[in-house]
N, C-alpha and C positions, 0 to 999 in steps of 0.2 A: 812069385806073382809080381807083375809090374803094374803099378798104378799110374795113371796119367791124369794130370790136372790141367784143364784148359783155363788159361787166364782170360778174364773178361776184358774185351777191348775197352780202352779209355773213353771212346765216344758213346758207349752204351751207359745210360744213367743207372746208378745204383738203385735197387728197389727201396721204396720208402714204406715205413710201417703205417698200416691203416689205423687211423684213430677215429673214435666216435665223435661226430660233430656235437658241439655244445648245445644244450637245450635252448629252444627259442625263447627269447625274452622280449616281450612287447615293449615298445617305447612309450606306450600310453600309461600314465600313472595309474596305479591300482585304484585310487580314489575316483578316477574318471571312467572305470570300466563298468559295464553292465552285463548281466547274463543274457544269453540268447533268449531265454524264456521271457525275461522282462521286456526285451525289445519286441518280441513277437506279440506279447500282450498289448503293448502300447500301439503297435501297428494295427491290430484288430480293432482297437477302440476307434482309431481314425477312420478305418474302412466302414465300420458299422454305423457311426454317428452321421446324421445328416440334418440339415435345417434349410427349408425352403428350396429343396432340390440341389443344395450345395453341400459338398462334404464338410462336416463339422470338425474343426480342429480339436483334437483331444490332447491329453497330457503328452508332451513331446517325449519320445523314447529315451533320449539322452538325459532328460530331467531326472531319471531314476538314479543317476550316478552322483547327484548332489545331495547335501544333507537333508534330512527329513524336513518337510515343510510344516507350517503352523496351520491349525484349524481356527476358523473364526466364523462370525455370522454377520450378515448385512443388516445395518440399521436403515440406511437410506442411500440413494444415489444423488450426487450433487450435479454432475453433468456426465457427458459421454465417457470420460476417462478418470473420474474422481469419485470415490465412495467414502462412506463413513461406516466403519465396522465396530462391533461391540468391544473388542479387545484392542485392536491395532489403532482405532480412531480413524483419522483422515488418511486415506490411502490413494496414491496416484498409480494408475496402471502404467507400467514402464514398457518401453519399446514401441509405443504408439502415440498418436496425437489425434484427438478428435477436434472438429471445428468448435470454436469458443461460443459459449452462451452466457458465462458468468465471469468473464475476464474484467480487468479494471476498466477497459473501454466501455463495456456494457454497464458495469456497476457505477462508475463515476461520471461517465459522459452520456449515458443513455443510448449508446450505440446499439443498433440492432444486432441480433445473433449472426454469426458467420454462416455462410451457406451450408446447409445440412447439419447445423449444430443441434437444433431442436430434435431432428430425427434421430441423431446419434444418442442424445440424452434419453429419448423415449425407448430406443432399442436396448440400451444398457439397463434401464429400469425394468423392461420386460424380462430380461435375462436374470436380473438380480433383485427381485422384490424383497421387501423387508422380511427378515427371518431366514433368508437363503443361507445354507451352509456352504462355506467356501474353504479352499485350501490356498495358502499363500506361500510363494517362493520368492526369496530375495536374491539379489545379484551382488555385484562387487560393492555398490554404494547403496545401502538399505534405507537411508534417510536423506531427504533433500534439504535445501537451505530454509525451507518454510516449516520444517519439522514434520513433513508428511512421510509416511512409510511408502517406499517404492517397491512394488511387488508385481509378480506374475500371479494371476488369480485363476483358480480352477473351480468348477462346480463339483461339489462332493458327490452329488447323485449320479453323475455320468462321466466325470472327468473332462468336461468341455473346457478348453483353454480359452478363457474369456478374452484376453488380449488378442489372441489370434483370430477369434471369431469376429471381432469388431473390424479388423483389417480385411479379413477374407470376404466379408459381406459388404465392404465398401463404406463403412461408417467411420473409419479411421485410416490415417496414413501410418506407415511404418516410420518410426523416427527414433534414433539412438541418442540417449543423453549420457554424457560422461562415459564411465567405464561399464555401464550396464548394457552389455552387448551380447549376452549369452545366446539369445535367439534372434539376433539381427538378420542372419541369412534366412531363417524360416519365415520371419515376418515380412521380409522383403519379397520372398517368393509368393506369399499370400497377396501382397499388394499388387504385384505384377499380374496375378491371376484376376484380381478384382478390376484392375485397369482394362485388361484385354476384354473382359466381359461387360465393361461399363456398369458395374454394380454400384449402387448407392451414389455417393458424391461424385464418383468418376463419370457418371452419366448425367447427373442432375446439375453439376456445378461447372462444367467446362465452359470456357468463354472463347471468343475468337478475337484476334487482333490483326491489324493490317501490317504487313511487312513492307520493307522499302520498295519492293517490286509491285506492291499493290495486291498481293495474294493474301487471302485469309488463312490464318494458321491456328489450329486448335491447341490450346494450352492446358496444362494440368490445372486442377481446381485451385484457385488462389485462396489462401486461408483468410483473407480479409474481405472477400467478395460476399455480398448478401443477395438473397433471392429478391428481385425487384417486386415480385407479387406481394411479398410480406410487407414491403415498405409502402405499398399503395392499396392497403386493404380498405375497400369502400364500406364494408360492414362495420369494421372497428377501426376508425381512423386513429392515428397516433395522438394520444391525449397530452403528450409532453409532460414536463415536470410540474404537474398541477395538484399533486396529492402529498399529504403528510400523514404519518401514522395517527395523528390526533384527529384526522378527518373521519376515521372509522370508529364505529361503536364496539367492534369486537375483532379478535384475531381472524375469525372465520371470514368476516366481511373483507378485511384487508387482504387475506390470502386469495379470496375469490377474484378480487380486482387485479391483484398482481398476476395471477395465473392467466387471466383473460388477455392481458396485453404483453406479457413477457415473451411468449413464443413468437410474437410478431415484431416487437420493437425493443425487447430487452427491459431492463429495470429503469425505465425513463424517469420515474419519480424518486428513484434512489431509496426505496423502502427496505432493501436488503443490504444493510451496511457491510456485512462480511462475505457477501456473495455465496452463502451456503444454501440458497434456495428457500430460506425461511424469512419472510418479510415481517417487519414490525414485531420483533421479539418482546418489546415492552408490553404489547397487548397480550401476548401469550403468557407472560409472567403474571400479568394482572388477573387473567382468567384463572390461572392456577391457584393464586392466593384466595380467590373467591370460593 
Protein backbone atom coordinates (compact mmCIF):
# COMPACT_ATOMS: atom_id res chain seq x y z
CA UNK A 1 0.00 0.00 0.00
CA UNK A 2 1.36 3.33 -0.97
CA UNK A 3 0.30 6.36 1.06
CA UNK A 4 0.57 9.76 -0.42
CA UNK A 5 0.70 12.92 1.71
CA UNK A 6 0.10 16.25 0.01
CA UNK A 7 1.99 19.08 1.62
CA UNK A 8 -0.02 22.31 2.20
CA UNK A 9 1.40 25.16 0.16
CA UNK A 10 2.98 27.86 2.30
CA UNK A 11 0.65 30.56 0.98
CA UNK A 12 -2.45 28.84 2.44
CA UNK A 13 -2.89 29.90 6.11
CA UNK A 14 -3.02 27.26 8.77
CA UNK A 15 -6.52 26.70 10.26
CA UNK A 16 -7.02 28.41 13.61
CA UNK A 17 -8.83 26.86 16.56
CA UNK A 18 -12.31 28.29 17.07
CA UNK A 19 -12.71 29.76 20.52
CA UNK A 20 -15.84 30.98 22.27
CA UNK A 21 -15.94 34.78 22.53
CA UNK A 22 -15.73 36.17 26.07
CA UNK A 23 -19.04 37.12 27.72
CA UNK A 24 -20.19 40.71 27.20
CA UNK A 25 -19.16 43.04 29.99
CA UNK A 26 -20.99 46.35 30.19
CA UNK A 27 -18.83 49.41 30.70
CA UNK A 28 -21.59 50.90 32.86
CA UNK A 29 -20.87 50.44 36.60
CA UNK A 30 -23.24 48.03 38.29
CA UNK A 31 -24.29 50.79 40.70
CA UNK A 32 -25.62 52.80 37.77
CA UNK A 33 -27.60 50.03 36.02
CA UNK A 34 -31.36 49.67 36.30
CA UNK A 35 -33.59 46.83 35.28
CA UNK A 36 -35.73 46.97 32.18
CA UNK A 37 -38.79 46.63 34.41
CA UNK A 38 -37.78 49.71 36.44
CA UNK A 39 -37.18 51.75 33.29
CA UNK A 40 -40.53 50.69 31.83
CA UNK A 41 -42.37 51.57 35.03
CA UNK A 42 -40.79 55.04 35.13
CA UNK A 43 -41.63 55.60 31.46
CA UNK A 44 -45.27 54.70 32.08
CA UNK A 45 -45.40 57.23 34.91
CA UNK A 46 -44.23 59.96 32.55
CA UNK A 47 -46.75 59.01 29.87
CA UNK A 48 -49.70 58.66 32.22
CA UNK A 49 -49.20 61.88 34.24
CA UNK A 50 -50.42 65.19 32.93
CA UNK A 51 -51.08 68.70 34.21
CA UNK A 52 -52.86 71.45 32.32
CA UNK A 53 -52.58 69.57 29.06
CA UNK A 54 -48.80 69.24 29.48
CA UNK A 55 -47.04 65.96 30.14
CA UNK A 56 -46.14 65.83 33.83
CA UNK A 57 -42.52 64.97 34.66
CA UNK A 58 -42.35 61.85 36.80
CA UNK A 59 -39.51 60.14 38.64
CA UNK A 60 -36.67 59.98 36.06
CA UNK A 61 -36.00 56.40 34.96
CA UNK A 62 -32.30 56.61 35.72
CA UNK A 63 -32.96 57.89 39.24
CA UNK A 64 -33.68 54.28 40.22
CA UNK A 65 -29.96 53.53 39.93
CA UNK A 66 -29.03 55.89 42.75
CA UNK A 67 -29.21 55.24 46.52
CA UNK A 68 -32.67 55.17 48.14
CA UNK A 69 -34.08 58.63 48.72
CA UNK A 70 -35.42 60.08 51.95
CA UNK A 71 -39.06 60.62 52.87
CA UNK A 72 -40.19 63.92 54.38
CA UNK A 73 -43.19 66.22 54.75
CA UNK A 74 -43.77 69.82 53.69
CA UNK A 75 -44.22 72.43 56.38
CA UNK A 76 -44.35 75.50 54.15
CA UNK A 77 -43.12 76.98 50.87
CA UNK A 78 -40.88 80.05 51.08
CA UNK A 79 -40.74 80.86 47.38
CA UNK A 80 -40.76 79.10 44.02
CA UNK A 81 -37.66 76.97 44.65
CA UNK A 82 -37.24 76.94 48.44
CA UNK A 83 -39.19 74.86 50.98
CA UNK A 84 -39.20 74.06 54.67
CA UNK A 85 -39.63 70.35 55.47
CA UNK A 86 -40.31 68.63 58.78
CA UNK A 87 -37.02 66.70 58.93
CA UNK A 88 -34.66 68.25 56.38
CA UNK A 89 -35.53 71.83 57.35
CA UNK A 90 -34.83 74.44 54.70
CA UNK A 91 -34.52 72.81 51.26
CA UNK A 92 -33.45 74.37 47.95
CA UNK A 93 -34.66 72.66 44.77
CA UNK A 94 -31.56 72.02 42.67
CA UNK A 95 -31.08 72.17 38.92
CA UNK A 96 -33.56 75.05 38.62
CA UNK A 97 -34.00 78.71 39.45
CA UNK A 98 -37.28 80.59 39.84
CA UNK A 99 -37.59 84.40 39.73
CA UNK A 100 -36.85 85.98 43.09
CA UNK A 101 -39.45 87.23 45.55
CA UNK A 102 -37.55 87.12 48.87
CA UNK A 103 -33.95 87.87 47.83
CA UNK A 104 -31.81 90.44 49.70
CA UNK A 105 -32.89 93.01 47.09
CA UNK A 106 -36.51 92.56 48.10
CA UNK A 107 -35.80 92.02 51.79
CA UNK A 108 -33.37 94.84 52.43
CA UNK A 109 -34.07 97.36 49.69
CA UNK A 110 -37.79 96.88 49.18
CA UNK A 111 -37.31 95.98 45.53
CA UNK A 112 -40.35 94.50 43.78
CA UNK A 113 -40.43 90.77 42.94
CA UNK A 114 -38.84 89.68 39.68
CA UNK A 115 -41.12 88.98 36.76
CA UNK A 116 -43.19 85.84 37.34
CA UNK A 117 -41.76 85.40 40.84
CA UNK A 118 -45.10 85.55 42.69
CA UNK A 119 -46.67 83.20 40.12
CA UNK A 120 -43.84 80.70 40.62
CA UNK A 121 -44.26 80.87 44.40
CA UNK A 122 -48.00 80.30 44.16
CA UNK A 123 -47.55 77.38 41.78
CA UNK A 124 -45.08 75.68 44.12
CA UNK A 125 -47.46 76.26 47.03
CA UNK A 126 -50.29 74.68 45.04
CA UNK A 127 -48.16 71.59 44.35
CA UNK A 128 -46.78 71.36 47.88
CA UNK A 129 -49.37 72.43 50.46
CA UNK A 130 -48.50 71.90 54.11
CA UNK A 131 -48.49 68.21 55.00
CA UNK A 132 -47.60 66.96 51.51
CA UNK A 133 -45.49 63.79 51.58
CA UNK A 134 -42.36 64.08 49.46
CA UNK A 135 -39.32 62.03 48.53
CA UNK A 136 -35.89 63.70 48.46
CA UNK A 137 -32.92 62.80 46.30
CA UNK A 138 -29.54 64.47 46.78
CA UNK A 139 -26.71 64.91 44.28
CA UNK A 140 -22.94 65.33 44.59
CA UNK A 141 -23.18 68.36 46.89
CA UNK A 142 -26.08 67.83 49.37
CA UNK A 143 -25.66 71.07 51.38
CA UNK A 144 -25.04 74.64 50.22
CA UNK A 145 -23.04 77.37 51.94
CA UNK A 146 -26.17 78.61 53.68
CA UNK A 147 -26.77 75.23 55.32
CA UNK A 148 -29.77 74.39 53.13
CA UNK A 149 -30.34 70.85 51.88
CA UNK A 150 -30.03 70.65 48.09
CA UNK A 151 -32.52 68.16 46.68
CA UNK A 152 -34.56 66.82 43.82
CA UNK A 153 -38.08 66.55 45.19
CA UNK A 154 -40.83 64.09 44.19
CA UNK A 155 -44.45 63.80 45.27
CA UNK A 156 -45.00 60.49 47.04
CA UNK A 157 -48.60 60.20 45.84
CA UNK A 158 -47.84 60.07 42.10
CA UNK A 159 -44.07 60.41 41.62
CA UNK A 160 -44.23 63.91 40.11
CA UNK A 161 -40.72 65.36 39.69
CA UNK A 162 -41.31 68.79 41.27
CA UNK A 163 -38.08 70.39 39.96
CA UNK A 164 -38.89 69.21 36.45
CA UNK A 165 -42.53 70.28 36.66
CA UNK A 166 -41.57 73.86 37.52
CA UNK A 167 -39.25 74.07 34.52
CA UNK A 168 -41.60 72.28 32.13
CA UNK A 169 -44.52 74.57 32.97
CA UNK A 170 -42.42 77.73 32.60
CA UNK A 171 -42.17 78.75 36.25
CA UNK A 172 -38.41 78.16 36.48
CA UNK A 173 -35.27 78.09 34.39
CA UNK A 174 -32.93 75.13 34.26
CA UNK A 175 -29.73 76.10 36.06
CA UNK A 176 -26.85 73.93 37.24
CA UNK A 177 -25.01 74.82 40.44
CA UNK A 178 -21.61 73.31 41.20
CA UNK A 179 -21.40 69.56 40.70
CA UNK A 180 -25.13 68.94 41.07
CA UNK A 181 -25.72 68.12 37.42
CA UNK A 182 -27.36 64.69 37.47
CA UNK A 183 -30.47 65.83 35.59
CA UNK A 184 -28.95 68.78 33.73
CA UNK A 185 -29.82 67.42 30.29
CA UNK A 186 -33.37 66.45 31.30
CA UNK A 187 -34.11 69.85 32.83
CA UNK A 188 -32.62 71.68 29.85
CA UNK A 189 -34.91 69.62 27.60
CA UNK A 190 -37.92 70.71 29.67
CA UNK A 191 -36.76 74.34 29.45
CA UNK A 192 -36.43 74.20 25.66
CA UNK A 193 -39.95 72.80 25.45
CA UNK A 194 -41.36 75.55 27.70
CA UNK A 195 -39.55 78.19 25.64
CA UNK A 196 -40.88 76.90 22.34
CA UNK A 197 -44.43 76.83 23.73
CA UNK A 198 -43.98 80.22 25.48
CA UNK A 199 -45.23 78.81 28.75
CA UNK A 200 -45.16 80.83 31.94
CA UNK A 201 -42.32 83.31 32.22
CA UNK A 202 -41.18 82.59 28.65
CA UNK A 203 -44.37 84.17 27.36
CA UNK A 204 -45.02 86.76 30.07
CA UNK A 205 -41.56 88.20 30.69
CA UNK A 206 -39.90 88.51 27.29
CA UNK A 207 -38.73 92.00 26.42
CA UNK A 208 -37.49 93.67 23.27
CA UNK A 209 -34.37 95.69 22.71
CA UNK A 210 -33.09 97.73 19.79
CA UNK A 211 -30.10 96.37 17.92
CA UNK A 212 -27.49 98.54 16.17
CA UNK A 213 -29.40 98.18 12.93
CA UNK A 214 -32.56 99.44 14.59
CA UNK A 215 -34.30 96.05 14.57
CA UNK A 216 -36.26 94.87 17.60
CA UNK A 217 -34.96 91.61 19.01
CA UNK A 218 -36.76 89.36 21.49
CA UNK A 219 -34.65 88.35 24.48
CA UNK A 220 -34.94 85.65 27.09
CA UNK A 221 -36.67 86.71 30.32
CA UNK A 222 -34.25 88.82 32.35
CA UNK A 223 -34.23 87.67 35.97
CA UNK A 224 -34.11 91.27 37.22
CA UNK A 225 -37.02 92.61 35.20
CA UNK A 226 -40.33 93.19 36.92
CA UNK A 227 -43.81 93.43 35.59
CA UNK A 228 -44.59 97.16 35.15
CA UNK A 229 -48.26 96.55 35.96
CA UNK A 230 -47.28 95.51 39.47
CA UNK A 231 -45.20 98.65 39.97
CA UNK A 232 -48.08 100.96 39.04
CA UNK A 233 -51.01 99.34 40.80
CA UNK A 234 -53.62 102.09 41.16
CA UNK A 235 -55.73 100.18 43.65
CA UNK A 236 -52.84 99.47 46.00
CA UNK A 237 -50.09 102.09 45.49
CA UNK A 238 -46.66 101.35 46.93
CA UNK A 239 -46.81 102.31 50.64
CA UNK A 240 -43.02 102.48 50.93
CA UNK A 241 -41.12 101.88 54.15
CA UNK A 242 -43.87 103.23 56.41
CA UNK A 243 -44.59 100.40 58.84
CA UNK A 244 -42.89 98.76 61.81
CA UNK A 245 -44.02 95.65 63.64
CA UNK A 246 -44.95 97.85 66.60
CA UNK A 247 -47.60 99.51 64.41
CA UNK A 248 -49.71 96.34 64.43
CA UNK A 249 -51.84 95.05 67.30
CA UNK A 250 -51.42 91.39 66.34
CA UNK A 251 -49.48 89.03 64.12
CA UNK A 252 -52.57 88.41 61.98
CA UNK A 253 -52.87 92.12 61.30
CA UNK A 254 -49.19 92.38 60.35
CA UNK A 255 -49.40 89.31 58.11
CA UNK A 256 -52.49 90.65 56.32
CA UNK A 257 -50.72 93.94 55.58
CA UNK A 258 -47.57 92.15 54.46
CA UNK A 259 -49.47 89.79 52.13
CA UNK A 260 -51.44 92.68 50.65
CA UNK A 261 -48.35 94.45 49.33
CA UNK A 262 -45.68 91.80 49.07
CA UNK A 263 -46.77 90.28 45.77
CA UNK A 264 -46.85 93.79 44.28
CA UNK A 265 -43.80 95.51 45.73
CA UNK A 266 -41.91 93.07 47.94
CA UNK A 267 -41.12 93.59 51.61
CA UNK A 268 -41.03 97.38 51.35
CA UNK A 269 -41.30 97.94 55.11
CA UNK A 270 -38.76 95.22 55.95
CA UNK A 271 -41.10 93.32 58.25
CA UNK A 272 -39.62 89.94 57.33
CA UNK A 273 -36.05 90.10 58.57
CA UNK A 274 -34.94 86.62 57.49
CA UNK A 275 -36.99 86.45 54.27
CA UNK A 276 -38.85 83.29 55.21
CA UNK A 277 -42.30 84.65 54.43
CA UNK A 278 -43.23 85.21 58.09
CA UNK A 279 -43.25 88.91 59.06
CA UNK A 280 -43.10 90.27 62.60
CA UNK A 281 -42.11 87.08 64.39
CA UNK A 282 -42.05 89.05 67.65
CA UNK A 283 -45.84 89.42 67.42
CA UNK A 284 -46.21 85.71 66.75
CA UNK A 285 -44.15 84.85 69.82
CA UNK A 286 -46.18 87.33 71.87
CA UNK A 287 -49.44 85.70 70.79
CA UNK A 288 -48.07 82.24 71.64
CA UNK A 289 -47.17 83.29 75.19
CA UNK A 290 -50.67 84.65 75.74
